[in-house]
N, C-alpha and C positions, 0 to 999 in steps of 0.2 A: 706468659711469654707467647708471642704470636710466632707462627711458622713462617719461614722465608717464602717470599713470593716465588712462585715457580717461573723458570726462565722464559717460557712461552708468554707469560703474562707481565714481563718486564718491557719497559718503554725505552728503546735505544735513542740516544741523541748524541750529536758530536760534543766532545769536551770543549770547553770555551777556548782552551789554548791550541786546539788542533785547527789547521787551516786546510780547507778543501778547495780544490780547483778542478774544473773540468775543461779540458782542451781537446777539441775534435773527438768527443765522445769518450775520452779517456780520463778517468778520475784519479786524482792524486791526493793523499792526505799527508800533510806534514805534522808530525807530533812535537810537543815541546821538548822531548828528549832528542830531537834531530832526526828521527827516523822518517823515512819517506815510503809510504804505502802506495802502491800503484795498481790499478785495475785496467789492464790493457786488453783490447780486443785483438786477437790474432786469428789466423786462418783456422786453427783447430779448436778455439775456445770462445766463439762468439756468444753462444748461449750463456755460458757461465759469466762472461763479461756483462752481458745484457742484464742478467739477473742481478748481479752486484750493482750495477748502476741503478736499476729500479729500486732495490733495497735501500741503497744509500739516499735516494730521493725521498723515499717514504719515511725514513728514520729521522724524524724531527722532534721526537719526544711526545708526540700526540697519539701515536699508534703503538700497540704492543707488537712484539715478535709474531704473536699469533695472528693479528690483523694484517701484518705485512705478508706473512706466509700465505694467507688466503688470497691476497691480491696477486702475489707472484704465481700461486697455483693456477689462478684463472687466466692471468696473461700469458703464461708460458706452457700451460697445458701439462703440468707435472702434478703428481699427487700431492695433496695437502700435507700428508705425513712426511714426504721426502722434502718438501719446501721447508716444513718446520725443522726437521732434523738438520738440514744444510744451513738454514738461517741462524739457528741457535749456535752452531759451530762458528759461523761467519762473525756474528756480533760478539761472541766470547773472545775470538782472536782480536777483533778490534778493541774490546775492552782491555785485553791483556796488553795491547800495544799503546794503551792510554790515549786512544783516538776517540773512543766512545765511552759513554756512561750508560748503564742499564738501569734506569730508574724503577722504583716500585710503583709509581703512579704517573699519570700523564704530566708532562712538564707544563708549567704555566707560561713558559717562554716559547712554546711551539707556535 
């Protein structure tokens, strides 16, 4: 029996039933369950919103969370450990909302 793939080495991608739209830099994801997840930029949270936008753009199933964290770390000048921790939590939340799948291998549809 093989061990489960560590979270950092999983490959996030949107679920086929989730619809994502970006309007004026604000991303929204509608799930099959009818939930609307939104990532809005506001006066106090521009960095977090920009990181979320970047992570969502990179999460196409071809990159692992580790890969995405490295890009976020470089672009936003945050430690790689912090980016990894935050993105693991972010993608787990999206998976729990049934908006994303965390694959064990790169997606052939990326």
